[in-house]
N, CA, C, O and CB atoms as a CASP TS submission, in Angstrom:
PFRMAT TS
TARGET T0000
AUTHOR 0000-0000-0000
METHOD Language model
MODEL 1
PARENT N/A
ATOM      1  N   UNK     1      -4.163  11.094 -14.825  1.00  0.00           N
ATOM      2  CA  UNK     1      -2.286  11.449 -14.348  1.00  0.00           C
ATOM      3  C   UNK     1      -1.595   9.809 -14.710  1.00  0.00           C
ATOM      4  O   UNK     1      -2.084   8.680 -14.695  1.00  0.00           O
ATOM      5  CB  UNK     1      -1.975  11.948 -11.944  1.00  0.00           C
ATOM      6  N   UNK     2      -0.505  10.244 -14.964  1.00  0.00           N
ATOM      7  CA  UNK     2       0.475   9.146 -15.228  1.00  0.00           C
ATOM      8  C   UNK     2       1.495   9.395 -13.867  1.00  0.00           C
ATOM      9  O   UNK     2       1.841  10.489 -13.421  1.00  0.00           O
ATOM     10  CB  UNK     2       1.313   9.323 -16.908  1.00  0.00           C
ATOM     11  N   UNK     3       2.024   7.455 -13.125  1.00  0.00           N
ATOM     12  CA  UNK     3       2.656   7.395 -12.241  1.00  0.00           C
ATOM     13  C   UNK     3       4.002   6.376 -12.421  1.00  0.00           C
ATOM     14  O   UNK     3       3.976   5.282 -12.984  1.00  0.00           O
ATOM     15  CB  UNK     3       1.755   7.152 -11.315  1.00  0.00           C
ATOM     16  N   UNK     4       5.083   6.961 -11.851  1.00  0.00           N
ATOM     17  CA  UNK     4       6.368   6.075 -12.071  1.00  0.00           C
ATOM     18  C   UNK     4       7.062   5.864 -10.348  1.00  0.00           C
ATOM     19  O   UNK     4       7.282   6.870  -9.673  1.00  0.00           O
ATOM     20  CB  UNK     4       7.639   7.066 -13.328  1.00  0.00           C
ATOM     21  N   UNK     5       7.275   4.814  -9.936  1.00  0.00           N
ATOM     22  CA  UNK     5       7.557   5.480  -8.910  1.00  0.00           C
ATOM     23  C   UNK     5       9.205   4.524  -8.586  1.00  0.00           C
ATOM     24  O   UNK     5       8.933   3.327  -8.494  1.00  0.00           O
ATOM     25  CB  UNK     5       6.128   5.441  -7.704  1.00  0.00           C
ATOM     26  N   UNK     6      10.527   4.750  -8.434  1.00  0.00           N
ATOM     27  CA  UNK     6      11.820   4.078  -8.599  1.00  0.00           C
ATOM     28  C   UNK     6      11.733   3.538  -7.223  1.00  0.00           C
ATOM     29  O   UNK     6      10.979   4.073  -6.410  1.00  0.00           O
ATOM     30  CB  UNK     6      13.193   5.019  -8.995  1.00  0.00           C
ATOM     31  N   UNK     7      12.302   2.729  -6.977  1.00  0.00           N
ATOM     32  CA  UNK     7      12.740   1.513  -5.885  1.00  0.00           C
ATOM     33  C   UNK     7      13.396   2.682  -4.428  1.00  0.00           C
ATOM     34  O   UNK     7      13.039   2.350  -3.298  1.00  0.00           O
ATOM     35  CB  UNK     7      14.410   0.144  -6.816  1.00  0.00           C
ATOM     36  N   UNK     8      13.916   3.415  -4.506  1.00  0.00           N
ATOM     37  CA  UNK     8      13.854   4.555  -3.812  1.00  0.00           C
ATOM     38  C   UNK     8      12.780   5.375  -3.523  1.00  0.00           C
ATOM     39  O   UNK     8      12.984   6.525  -3.136  1.00  0.00           O
ATOM     40  CB  UNK     8      14.539   5.183  -4.257  1.00  0.00           C
ATOM     41  N   UNK     9      11.691   4.947  -3.657  1.00  0.00           N
ATOM     42  CA  UNK     9      10.261   5.766  -3.487  1.00  0.00           C
ATOM     43  C   UNK     9      10.435   7.357  -3.919  1.00  0.00           C
ATOM     44  O   UNK     9       9.861   8.241  -3.282  1.00  0.00           O
ATOM     45  CB  UNK     9       9.717   5.714  -1.747  1.00  0.00           C
ATOM     46  N   UNK    10      11.306   7.646  -5.092  1.00  0.00           N
ATOM     47  CA  UNK    10      11.316   9.126  -5.684  1.00  0.00           C
ATOM     48  C   UNK    10      10.145   8.599  -6.609  1.00  0.00           C
ATOM     49  O   UNK    10      10.223   7.462  -7.075  1.00  0.00           O
ATOM     50  CB  UNK    10      12.935   9.843  -6.526  1.00  0.00           C
ATOM     51  N   UNK    11       8.663   9.715  -6.979  1.00  0.00           N
ATOM     52  CA  UNK    11       7.941   9.194  -7.508  1.00  0.00           C
ATOM     53  C   UNK    11       8.175  10.550  -8.993  1.00  0.00           C
ATOM     54  O   UNK    11       8.916  11.532  -8.991  1.00  0.00           O
ATOM     55  CB  UNK    11       6.535   8.862  -6.505  1.00  0.00           C
ATOM     56  N   UNK    12       7.404  10.154  -9.884  1.00  0.00           N
ATOM     57  CA  UNK    12       7.429  11.128 -11.120  1.00  0.00           C
ATOM     58  C   UNK    12       6.133  10.969 -11.475  1.00  0.00           C
ATOM     59  O   UNK    12       5.699   9.879 -11.848  1.00  0.00           O
ATOM     60  CB  UNK    12       8.460  10.828 -12.363  1.00  0.00           C
ATOM     61  N   UNK    13       5.379  12.083 -11.385  1.00  0.00           N
ATOM     62  CA  UNK    13       4.341  12.169 -12.118  1.00  0.00           C
ATOM     63  C   UNK    13       3.763  12.894 -13.406  1.00  0.00           C
ATOM     64  O   UNK    13       4.589  13.748 -13.728  1.00  0.00           O
ATOM     65  CB  UNK    13       3.819  12.357 -11.429  1.00  0.00           C
ATOM     66  N   UNK    14       2.765  12.903 -14.207  1.00  0.00           N
ATOM     67  CA  UNK    14       2.448  13.695 -15.296  1.00  0.00           C
ATOM     68  C   UNK    14       1.586  13.121 -15.044  1.00  0.00           C
ATOM     69  O   UNK    14       1.383  11.978 -14.635  1.00  0.00           O
ATOM     70  CB  UNK    14       2.984  13.862 -16.555  1.00  0.00           C
ATOM     71  N   UNK    15       0.408  14.810 -15.561  1.00  0.00           N
ATOM     72  CA  UNK    15      -0.461  15.138 -15.681  1.00  0.00           C
ATOM     73  C   UNK    15      -0.973  14.978 -17.421  1.00  0.00           C
ATOM     74  O   UNK    15      -0.064  15.342 -18.167  1.00  0.00           O
ATOM     75  CB  UNK    15      -0.336  16.256 -14.987  1.00  0.00           C
ATOM     76  N   UNK    16      -1.878  14.643 -17.953  1.00  0.00           N
ATOM     77  CA  UNK    16      -2.364  14.334 -19.727  1.00  0.00           C
ATOM     78  C   UNK    16      -3.979  14.302 -19.577  1.00  0.00           C
ATOM     79  O   UNK    16      -4.762  13.970 -18.687  1.00  0.00           O
ATOM     80  CB  UNK    16      -1.708  12.464 -20.533  1.00  0.00           C
ATOM     81  N   UNK    17      -4.083  14.805 -20.873  1.00  0.00           N
ATOM     82  CA  UNK    17      -5.529  14.780 -21.708  1.00  0.00           C
ATOM     83  C   UNK    17      -5.714  12.685 -20.745  1.00  0.00           C
ATOM     84  O   UNK    17      -4.734  11.949 -20.635  1.00  0.00           O
ATOM     85  CB  UNK    17      -5.218  14.997 -24.466  1.00  0.00           C
ATOM     86  N   UNK    18      -6.829  12.374 -20.365  1.00  0.00           N
ATOM     87  CA  UNK    18      -7.285  11.195 -19.795  1.00  0.00           C
ATOM     88  C   UNK    18      -7.539  10.420 -21.470  1.00  0.00           C
ATOM     89  O   UNK    18      -8.010   9.284 -21.414  1.00  0.00           O
ATOM     90  CB  UNK    18      -8.816  11.475 -18.598  1.00  0.00           C
ATOM     91  N   UNK    19      -7.275  10.932 -22.770  1.00  0.00           N
ATOM     92  CA  UNK    19      -7.563  10.431 -23.335  1.00  0.00           C
ATOM     93  C   UNK    19      -5.954   9.653 -24.067  1.00  0.00           C
ATOM     94  O   UNK    19      -6.010   8.689 -24.830  1.00  0.00           O
ATOM     95  CB  UNK    19      -8.554  11.221 -23.861  1.00  0.00           C
ATOM     96  N   UNK    20      -4.757  10.248 -23.675  1.00  0.00           N
ATOM     97  CA  UNK    20      -3.571   9.962 -23.375  1.00  0.00           C
ATOM     98  C   UNK    20      -3.368   8.054 -23.277  1.00  0.00           C
ATOM     99  O   UNK    20      -3.810   7.484 -22.279  1.00  0.00           O
ATOM    100  CB  UNK    20      -3.325  10.864 -21.973  1.00  0.00           C
ATOM    101  N   UNK    21      -2.833   7.424 -24.145  1.00  0.00           N
ATOM    102  CA  UNK    21      -1.943   6.012 -23.390  1.00  0.00           C
ATOM    103  C   UNK    21      -1.401   6.233 -22.188  1.00  0.00           C
ATOM    104  O   UNK    21      -1.387   7.343 -21.655  1.00  0.00           O
ATOM    105  CB  UNK    21      -0.644   5.476 -24.171  1.00  0.00           C
ATOM    106  N   UNK    22      -0.818   4.964 -21.580  1.00  0.00           N
ATOM    107  CA  UNK    22       0.098   5.181 -20.169  1.00  0.00           C
ATOM    108  C   UNK    22       1.435   6.044 -20.646  1.00  0.00           C
ATOM    109  O   UNK    22       1.868   6.093 -21.797  1.00  0.00           O
ATOM    110  CB  UNK    22       0.666   3.485 -19.400  1.00  0.00           C
ATOM    111  N   UNK    23       2.019   6.756 -19.400  1.00  0.00           N
ATOM    112  CA  UNK    23       2.995   7.439 -19.955  1.00  0.00           C
ATOM    113  C   UNK    23       4.384   6.785 -18.811  1.00  0.00           C
ATOM    114  O   UNK    23       5.473   7.273 -18.510  1.00  0.00           O
ATOM    115  CB  UNK    23       2.554   9.281 -19.964  1.00  0.00           C
ATOM    116  N   UNK    24       3.474   5.074 -18.287  1.00  0.00           N
ATOM    117  CA  UNK    24       4.668   4.753 -17.586  1.00  0.00           C
ATOM    118  C   UNK    24       6.215   4.659 -18.116  1.00  0.00           C
ATOM    119  O   UNK    24       7.084   5.152 -17.398  1.00  0.00           O
ATOM    120  CB  UNK    24       4.372   3.621 -17.125  1.00  0.00           C
ATOM    121  N   UNK    25       6.593   4.018 -19.393  1.00  0.00           N
ATOM    122  CA  UNK    25       7.667   4.087 -20.034  1.00  0.00           C
ATOM    123  C   UNK    25       8.458   5.435 -20.385  1.00  0.00           C
ATOM    124  O   UNK    25       9.658   5.496 -20.656  1.00  0.00           O
ATOM    125  CB  UNK    25       7.360   3.472 -21.020  1.00  0.00           C
ATOM    126  N   UNK    26       7.456   6.620 -20.322  1.00  0.00           N
ATOM    127  CA  UNK    26       8.359   7.888 -20.817  1.00  0.00           C
ATOM    128  C   UNK    26       8.746   8.582 -19.229  1.00  0.00           C
ATOM    129  O   UNK    26       9.810   9.198 -19.159  1.00  0.00           O
ATOM    130  CB  UNK    26       7.291   9.179 -22.036  1.00  0.00           C
ATOM    131  N   UNK    27       8.005   8.491 -18.159  1.00  0.00           N
ATOM    132  CA  UNK    27       8.310   8.292 -17.000  1.00  0.00           C
ATOM    133  C   UNK    27       9.678   7.631 -16.661  1.00  0.00           C
ATOM    134  O   UNK    27      10.599   8.398 -16.379  1.00  0.00           O
ATOM    135  CB  UNK    27       7.337   7.674 -16.567  1.00  0.00           C
ATOM    136  N   UNK    28       9.862   6.579 -16.657  1.00  0.00           N
ATOM    137  CA  UNK    28      10.539   5.696 -16.744  1.00  0.00           C
ATOM    138  C   UNK    28      12.061   6.530 -17.454  1.00  0.00           C
ATOM    139  O   UNK    28      13.073   6.775 -16.797  1.00  0.00           O
ATOM    140  CB  UNK    28       9.694   4.540 -17.521  1.00  0.00           C
ATOM    141  N   UNK    29      11.903   6.777 -18.601  1.00  0.00           N
ATOM    142  CA  UNK    29      12.899   7.074 -19.393  1.00  0.00           C
ATOM    143  C   UNK    29      13.386   8.514 -18.952  1.00  0.00           C
ATOM    144  O   UNK    29      14.575   8.827 -18.887  1.00  0.00           O
ATOM    145  CB  UNK    29      12.461   6.945 -20.832  1.00  0.00           C
ATOM    146  N   UNK    30      12.144   9.501 -18.606  1.00  0.00           N
ATOM    147  CA  UNK    30      12.721  10.828 -18.460  1.00  0.00           C
ATOM    148  C   UNK    30      13.754  10.322 -16.509  1.00  0.00           C
ATOM    149  O   UNK    30      14.359  11.205 -15.902  1.00  0.00           O
ATOM    150  CB  UNK    30      10.938  12.424 -18.463  1.00  0.00           C
ATOM    151  N   UNK    31      13.701   9.279 -16.124  1.00  0.00           N
ATOM    152  CA  UNK    31      14.165   9.148 -14.129  1.00  0.00           C
ATOM    153  C   UNK    31      15.535   8.428 -15.245  1.00  0.00           C
ATOM    154  O   UNK    31      16.632   8.983 -15.304  1.00  0.00           O
ATOM    155  CB  UNK    31      12.765   7.568 -12.302  1.00  0.00           C
ATOM    156  N   UNK    32      15.242   7.264 -15.977  1.00  0.00           N
ATOM    157  CA  UNK    32      16.917   7.114 -16.516  1.00  0.00           C
ATOM    158  C   UNK    32      17.847   8.035 -16.985  1.00  0.00           C
ATOM    159  O   UNK    32      18.952   8.419 -16.601  1.00  0.00           O
ATOM    160  CB  UNK    32      17.036   6.366 -17.548  1.00  0.00           C
ATOM    161  N   UNK    33      17.171   8.265 -17.837  1.00  0.00           N
ATOM    162  CA  UNK    33      18.038   9.519 -19.039  1.00  0.00           C
ATOM    163  C   UNK    33      18.381  10.479 -18.715  1.00  0.00           C
ATOM    164  O   UNK    33      19.586  10.715 -18.795  1.00  0.00           O
ATOM    165  CB  UNK    33      17.435  10.117 -20.132  1.00  0.00           C
ATOM    166  N   UNK    34      17.326  11.640 -18.112  1.00  0.00           N
ATOM    167  CA  UNK    34      17.441  12.725 -17.707  1.00  0.00           C
ATOM    168  C   UNK    34      17.709  13.089 -16.010  1.00  0.00           C
ATOM    169  O   UNK    34      18.570  13.893 -15.650  1.00  0.00           O
ATOM    170  CB  UNK    34      16.373  13.196 -18.250  1.00  0.00           C
ATOM    171  N   UNK    35      16.913  12.428 -15.168  1.00  0.00           N
ATOM    172  CA  UNK    35      17.320  12.452 -13.687  1.00  0.00           C
ATOM    173  C   UNK    35      18.568  12.087 -13.430  1.00  0.00           C
ATOM    174  O   UNK    35      19.606  12.745 -13.358  1.00  0.00           O
ATOM    175  CB  UNK    35      16.557  11.647 -12.880  1.00  0.00           C
ATOM    176  N   UNK    36      18.356  11.028 -13.310  1.00  0.00           N
ATOM    177  CA  UNK    36      20.103  10.249 -13.395  1.00  0.00           C
ATOM    178  C   UNK    36      21.836  10.869 -13.719  1.00  0.00           C
ATOM    179  O   UNK    36      22.931  11.048 -13.186  1.00  0.00           O
ATOM    180  CB  UNK    36      19.980   9.227 -14.687  1.00  0.00           C
ATOM    181  N   UNK    37      20.860  11.045 -15.362  1.00  0.00           N
ATOM    182  CA  UNK    37      22.329  12.171 -16.091  1.00  0.00           C
ATOM    183  C   UNK    37      22.682  13.147 -14.957  1.00  0.00           C
ATOM    184  O   UNK    37      23.767  13.356 -14.413  1.00  0.00           O
ATOM    185  CB  UNK    37      21.814  13.402 -17.721  1.00  0.00           C
ATOM    186  N   UNK    38      21.270  13.777 -14.718  1.00  0.00           N
ATOM    187  CA  UNK    38      22.012  15.597 -14.747  1.00  0.00           C
ATOM    188  C   UNK    38      21.722  15.692 -12.803  1.00  0.00           C
ATOM    189  O   UNK    38      22.087  16.531 -11.979  1.00  0.00           O
ATOM    190  CB  UNK    38      20.526  17.414 -16.163  1.00  0.00           C
ATOM    191  N   UNK    39      20.918  14.417 -12.666  1.00  0.00           N
ATOM    192  CA  UNK    39      20.489  15.107 -11.065  1.00  0.00           C
ATOM    193  C   UNK    39      21.568  14.050  -9.962  1.00  0.00           C
ATOM    194  O   UNK    39      22.393  14.326  -9.091  1.00  0.00           O
ATOM    195  CB  UNK    39      18.232  14.789 -10.583  1.00  0.00           C
ATOM    196  N   UNK    40      21.053  12.781 -10.530  1.00  0.00           N
ATOM    197  CA  UNK    40      22.106  12.215  -9.418  1.00  0.00           C
ATOM    198  C   UNK    40      23.341  12.019  -9.965  1.00  0.00           C
ATOM    199  O   UNK    40      24.161  12.513  -9.191  1.00  0.00           O
ATOM    200  CB  UNK    40      21.729  10.864  -8.777  1.00  0.00           C
ATOM    201  N   UNK    41      23.783  11.626 -10.750  1.00  0.00           N
ATOM    202  CA  UNK    41      25.539  11.847 -11.063  1.00  0.00           C
ATOM    203  C   UNK    41      25.839  13.519 -10.626  1.00  0.00           C
ATOM    204  O   UNK    41      27.003  13.742 -10.957  1.00  0.00           O
ATOM    205  CB  UNK    41      26.014  11.570 -13.152  1.00  0.00           C
ATOM    206  N   UNK    42      25.473  14.266 -10.257  1.00  0.00           N
ATOM    207  CA  UNK    42      25.936  15.655  -9.889  1.00  0.00           C
ATOM    208  C   UNK    42      25.726  15.864  -8.576  1.00  0.00           C
ATOM    209  O   UNK    42      24.660  15.920  -7.961  1.00  0.00           O
ATOM    210  CB  UNK    42      25.294  16.730 -10.616  1.00  0.00           C
ATOM    211  N   UNK    43      27.185  16.011  -8.080  1.00  0.00           N
ATOM    212  CA  UNK    43      26.826  16.076  -6.641  1.00  0.00           C
ATOM    213  C   UNK    43      26.835  17.221  -5.964  1.00  0.00           C
ATOM    214  O   UNK    43      27.116  17.297  -4.767  1.00  0.00           O
ATOM    215  CB  UNK    43      27.553  15.346  -5.950  1.00  0.00           C
ATOM    216  N   UNK    44      26.438  18.459  -6.905  1.00  0.00           N
ATOM    217  CA  UNK    44      25.697  19.267  -6.196  1.00  0.00           C
ATOM    218  C   UNK    44      24.023  19.627  -6.393  1.00  0.00           C
ATOM    219  O   UNK    44      23.487  20.566  -5.804  1.00  0.00           O
ATOM    220  CB  UNK    44      26.422  20.309  -6.320  1.00  0.00           C
ATOM    221  N   UNK    45      23.436  18.875  -7.160  1.00  0.00           N
ATOM    222  CA  UNK    45      22.030  18.570  -7.360  1.00  0.00           C
ATOM    223  C   UNK    45      21.551  19.285  -6.366  1.00  0.00           C
ATOM    224  O   UNK    45      21.082  20.422  -6.417  1.00  0.00           O
ATOM    225  CB  UNK    45      21.583  17.139  -7.340  1.00  0.00           C
ATOM    226  N   UNK    46      21.684  18.576  -5.443  1.00  0.00           N
ATOM    227  CA  UNK    46      20.330  18.287  -3.939  1.00  0.00           C
ATOM    228  C   UNK    46      21.362  19.104  -2.695  1.00  0.00           C
ATOM    229  O   UNK    46      21.403  18.739  -1.520  1.00  0.00           O
ATOM    230  CB  UNK    46      19.927  15.796  -3.285  1.00  0.00           C
ATOM    231  N   UNK    47      22.048  20.114  -3.198  1.00  0.00           N
ATOM    232  CA  UNK    47      23.829  20.033  -2.077  1.00  0.00           C
ATOM    233  C   UNK    47      22.472  21.221  -1.621  1.00  0.00           C
ATOM    234  O   UNK    47      22.825  21.387  -0.454  1.00  0.00           O
ATOM    235  CB  UNK    47      26.373  20.705  -2.855  1.00  0.00           C
ATOM    236  N   UNK    48      21.542  21.879  -1.731  1.00  0.00           N
ATOM    237  CA  UNK    48      20.670  23.038  -0.853  1.00  0.00           C
ATOM    238  C   UNK    48      19.324  22.437  -0.910  1.00  0.00           C
ATOM    239  O   UNK    48      18.439  23.086  -1.467  1.00  0.00           O
ATOM    240  CB  UNK    48      20.634  24.738  -1.538  1.00  0.00           C
ATOM    241  N   UNK    49      19.025  21.151  -0.350  1.00  0.00           N
ATOM    242  CA  UNK    49      17.635  21.313  -0.138  1.00  0.00           C
ATOM    243  C   UNK    49      17.538  19.340  -0.796  1.00  0.00           C
ATOM    244  O   UNK    49      18.288  18.426  -1.140  1.00  0.00           O
ATOM    245  CB  UNK    49      16.717  23.018  -1.269  1.00  0.00           C
ATOM    246  N   UNK    50      15.586  19.752  -0.562  1.00  0.00           N
ATOM    247  CA  UNK    50      15.429  18.036  -1.422  1.00  0.00           C
ATOM    248  C   UNK    50      14.756  18.596  -2.807  1.00  0.00           C
ATOM    249  O   UNK    50      14.185  17.771  -3.521  1.00  0.00           O
ATOM    250  CB  UNK    50      14.038  16.548  -0.438  1.00  0.00           C
ATOM    251  N   UNK    51      14.801  19.983  -3.217  1.00  0.00           N
ATOM    252  CA  UNK    51      14.475  20.532  -4.407  1.00  0.00           C
ATOM    253  C   UNK    51      15.192  20.241  -5.670  1.00  0.00           C
ATOM    254  O   UNK    51      16.283  20.798  -5.786  1.00  0.00           O
ATOM    255  CB  UNK    51      14.508  21.739  -4.226  1.00  0.00           C
ATOM    256  N   UNK    52      14.761  19.411  -6.723  1.00  0.00           N
ATOM    257  CA  UNK    52      15.743  19.669  -7.742  1.00  0.00           C
ATOM    258  C   UNK    52      15.583  21.195  -8.280  1.00  0.00           C
ATOM    259  O   UNK    52      14.629  21.856  -8.689  1.00  0.00           O
ATOM    260  CB  UNK    52      15.562  18.589  -8.926  1.00  0.00           C
ATOM    261  N   UNK    53      17.134  21.468  -8.062  1.00  0.00           N
ATOM    262  CA  UNK    53      17.469  23.125  -9.316  1.00  0.00           C
ATOM    263  C   UNK    53      18.905  22.540  -9.696  1.00  0.00           C
ATOM    264  O   UNK    53      20.040  22.739  -9.264  1.00  0.00           O
ATOM    265  CB  UNK    53      17.677  25.356  -8.324  1.00  0.00           C
ATOM    266  N   UNK    54      18.450  21.866 -10.528  1.00  0.00           N
ATOM    267  CA  UNK    54      19.475  21.453 -12.105  1.00  0.00           C
ATOM    268  C   UNK    54      19.030  22.117 -13.281  1.00  0.00           C
ATOM    269  O   UNK    54      18.266  21.379 -13.903  1.00  0.00           O
ATOM    270  CB  UNK    54      19.405  19.749 -12.653  1.00  0.00           C
ATOM    271  N   UNK    55      19.226  23.357 -13.903  1.00  0.00           N
ATOM    272  CA  UNK    55      18.762  24.058 -15.144  1.00  0.00           C
ATOM    273  C   UNK    55      19.213  23.122 -15.999  1.00  0.00           C
ATOM    274  O   UNK    55      18.384  22.977 -16.898  1.00  0.00           O
ATOM    275  CB  UNK    55      19.283  25.520 -15.455  1.00  0.00           C
ATOM    276  N   UNK    56      20.089  22.464 -16.122  1.00  0.00           N
ATOM    277  CA  UNK    56      20.508  21.231 -17.600  1.00  0.00           C
ATOM    278  C   UNK    56      19.183  19.989 -17.281  1.00  0.00           C
ATOM    279  O   UNK    56      18.540  19.564 -18.241  1.00  0.00           O
ATOM    280  CB  UNK    56      22.760  20.138 -17.358  1.00  0.00           C
ATOM    281  N   UNK    57      18.899  19.518 -15.919  1.00  0.00           N
ATOM    282  CA  UNK    57      17.710  18.801 -16.451  1.00  0.00           C
ATOM    283  C   UNK    57      16.081  19.539 -16.637  1.00  0.00           C
ATOM    284  O   UNK    57      15.102  19.153 -17.276  1.00  0.00           O
ATOM    285  CB  UNK    57      17.609  17.619 -15.461  1.00  0.00           C
ATOM    286  N   UNK    58      16.297  20.716 -15.799  1.00  0.00           N
ATOM    287  CA  UNK    58      14.710  21.709 -16.727  1.00  0.00           C
ATOM    288  C   UNK    58      14.814  21.643 -18.028  1.00  0.00           C
ATOM    289  O   UNK    58      14.060  21.002 -18.760  1.00  0.00           O
ATOM    290  CB  UNK    58      14.541  23.569 -16.551  1.00  0.00           C
ATOM    291  N   UNK    59      15.735  22.291 -18.360  1.00  0.00           N
ATOM    292  CA  UNK    59      15.837  22.318 -19.966  1.00  0.00           C
ATOM    293  C   UNK    59      15.731  21.321 -20.903  1.00  0.00           C
ATOM    294  O   UNK    59      15.118  21.437 -21.963  1.00  0.00           O
ATOM    295  CB  UNK    59      16.899  22.718 -20.314  1.00  0.00           C
ATOM    296  N   UNK    60      16.391  20.222 -20.485  1.00  0.00           N
ATOM    297  CA  UNK    60      16.887  18.608 -20.946  1.00  0.00           C
ATOM    298  C   UNK    60      14.897  18.260 -21.006  1.00  0.00           C
ATOM    299  O   UNK    60      14.178  18.272 -22.006  1.00  0.00           O
ATOM    300  CB  UNK    60      18.281  17.327 -19.202  1.00  0.00           C
ATOM    301  N   UNK    61      14.592  18.045 -19.869  1.00  0.00           N
ATOM    302  CA  UNK    61      13.060  17.911 -19.379  1.00  0.00           C
ATOM    303  C   UNK    61      12.275  18.446 -20.038  1.00  0.00           C
ATOM    304  O   UNK    61      11.309  17.772 -20.394  1.00  0.00           O
ATOM    305  CB  UNK    61      12.715  18.356 -18.206  1.00  0.00           C
ATOM    306  N   UNK    62      12.368  19.921 -20.485  1.00  0.00           N
ATOM    307  CA  UNK    62      11.159  20.618 -21.555  1.00  0.00           C
ATOM    308  C   UNK    62      11.703  20.009 -22.766  1.00  0.00           C
ATOM    309  O   UNK    62      11.191  18.975 -23.195  1.00  0.00           O
ATOM    310  CB  UNK    62      11.049  22.535 -21.715  1.00  0.00           C
ATOM    311  N   UNK    63      12.656  20.534 -23.334  1.00  0.00           N
ATOM    312  CA  UNK    63      12.869  19.816 -24.739  1.00  0.00           C
ATOM    313  C   UNK    63      12.552  18.822 -24.882  1.00  0.00           C
ATOM    314  O   UNK    63      12.015  18.754 -25.988  1.00  0.00           O
ATOM    315  CB  UNK    63      13.916  19.668 -25.204  1.00  0.00           C
ATOM    316  N   UNK    64      12.550  17.519 -24.192  1.00  0.00           N
ATOM    317  CA  UNK    64      11.923  15.912 -24.426  1.00  0.00           C
ATOM    318  C   UNK    64      10.577  15.798 -24.393  1.00  0.00           C
ATOM    319  O   UNK    64       9.952  15.087 -25.180  1.00  0.00           O
ATOM    320  CB  UNK    64      12.340  14.867 -23.358  1.00  0.00           C
ATOM    321  N   UNK    65       9.979  16.595 -23.345  1.00  0.00           N
ATOM    322  CA  UNK    65       8.383  16.628 -23.310  1.00  0.00           C
ATOM    323  C   UNK    65       8.083  16.970 -24.556  1.00  0.00           C
ATOM    324  O   UNK    65       7.582  16.119 -25.291  1.00  0.00           O
ATOM    325  CB  UNK    65       7.670  17.627 -22.304  1.00  0.00           C
ATOM    326  N   UNK    66       8.350  18.359 -25.054  1.00  0.00           N
ATOM    327  CA  UNK    66       7.982  18.850 -26.493  1.00  0.00           C
ATOM    328  C   UNK    66       7.943  18.259 -27.222  1.00  0.00           C
ATOM    329  O   UNK    66       7.077  18.485 -28.068  1.00  0.00           O
ATOM    330  CB  UNK    66       8.499  19.573 -27.053  1.00  0.00           C
ATOM    331  N   UNK    67       8.909  17.020 -27.414  1.00  0.00           N
ATOM    332  CA  UNK    67       8.933  15.733 -28.343  1.00  0.00           C
ATOM    333  C   UNK    67       7.553  14.983 -28.648  1.00  0.00           C
ATOM    334  O   UNK    67       7.124  14.643 -29.751  1.00  0.00           O
ATOM    335  CB  UNK    67       9.871  14.657 -27.661  1.00  0.00           C
ATOM    336  N   UNK    68       6.877  14.785 -27.198  1.00  0.00           N
ATOM    337  CA  UNK    68       6.047  13.834 -27.363  1.00  0.00           C
ATOM    338  C   UNK    68       4.682  13.700 -28.366  1.00  0.00           C
ATOM    339  O   UNK    68       3.976  14.677 -28.614  1.00  0.00           O
ATOM    340  CB  UNK    68       5.771  13.720 -26.222  1.00  0.00           C
ATOM    341  N   UNK    69       4.491  12.711 -28.758  1.00  0.00           N
ATOM    342  CA  UNK    69       2.944  13.189 -29.223  1.00  0.00           C
ATOM    343  C   UNK    69       1.628  13.514 -28.428  1.00  0.00           C
ATOM    344  O   UNK    69       0.643  14.167 -28.770  1.00  0.00           O
ATOM    345  CB  UNK    69       2.467  12.210 -29.991  1.00  0.00           C
ATOM    346  N   UNK    70       1.877  12.949 -27.430  1.00  0.00           N
ATOM    347  CA  UNK    70       0.621  13.289 -26.405  1.00  0.00           C
ATOM    348  C   UNK    70       0.846  15.291 -25.944  1.00  0.00           C
ATOM    349  O   UNK    70      -0.050  15.815 -25.282  1.00  0.00           O
ATOM    350  CB  UNK    70       0.892  11.928 -24.561  1.00  0.00           C
ATOM    351  N   UNK    71       1.981  16.078 -26.357  1.00  0.00           N
ATOM    352  CA  UNK    71       2.636  17.384 -25.785  1.00  0.00           C
ATOM    353  C   UNK    71       1.861  17.739 -27.125  1.00  0.00           C
ATOM    354  O   UNK    71       1.990  17.262 -28.252  1.00  0.00           O
ATOM    355  CB  UNK    71       4.563  17.681 -25.461  1.00  0.00           C
ATOM    356  N   UNK    72       0.749  19.039 -26.491  1.00  0.00           N
ATOM    357  CA  UNK    72       0.537  20.049 -27.928  1.00  0.00           C
ATOM    358  C   UNK    72      -0.028  21.087 -27.582  1.00  0.00           C
ATOM    359  O   UNK    72      -0.288  21.956 -28.415  1.00  0.00           O
ATOM    360  CB  UNK    72      -0.351  19.545 -29.136  1.00  0.00           C
TER
END
């Protein structure tokens, strides 16, 4: 299990094979490059509660994860 927590206590967790090296940098990149861009900067992203429901974020995250060496 890999874990990244932002200064505002937002937590990103990724489950991988135990042999996969640390994903801290990847989780931080997801936060900075995807979450901030598609969720934080979108005033409607969290309008309906605390769940993230931004299709562009989900699609971008899915595409990004599939490019990782650890994804098989």
